Phi, psi and omega in degrees: 000329177293338183308324183292343178270342183296133181139183178250126184247139179253125178296129177248333173200162181216063179301130177083359184295321179298317178298319178298314180296324177299315179301322180285347181089020179289134182293163184304311184298316179295321177298320180299316177296314180300326179283336185275320187285151178232080186287160167270141179241117184247127175251129174228155176218133180264182184294336180270005180083013176279126181258134178244127177239124182237125175253118188232127176217176177291340182273314187203147173239128179237136180224133176231151175230141182197167169247145177305143175066014178238119180297149177209160178276136182225137169256117184283161179303333179269007172094002178288138174265110185239161165259123186238156174211138175251138175225163171254124180223114179052043178080001179256143173267111188254126179246123177247128178243134175233142179195139174049038181078007179248162182211141173223148180231134178239124178255119178255141178211162175263119181285167180301332180273007176087004179272146174272124179228152170249114190251332182242125179238123177246134174226115188054238180265000180278128176240126179243078190293337183265354182291130172258104182297315176202161176226128183233151174247146179286130178278000000 
């Protein structure tokens, strides 16, 4: 099921991303950079089920490796040190991050038009179901 995410995706828009970063407490300067860059997001998976996700832009490159359903330590692009876990739920790739007593969940899915989108963002008890964190097209 992860196979449908494998490939390189180009960010085309990120509606609501600034609001999301504000909720997380990201500072103004970092938010400005985050709103400006349009990274490529590459998903790969090896024979042992290890998934590699690479976010690459002219500003910063971040790479994480994990297995589904196994927690791992992650440093987010905005510098948060989190414990993260990815799961597959109803065709969605769900990422849960916890740090300092806080938690956020990002649900990624492939839309009917073939675009990769993150549509549900939960932060603590706040749920923003209509926020589109980003929308990417497969290169």
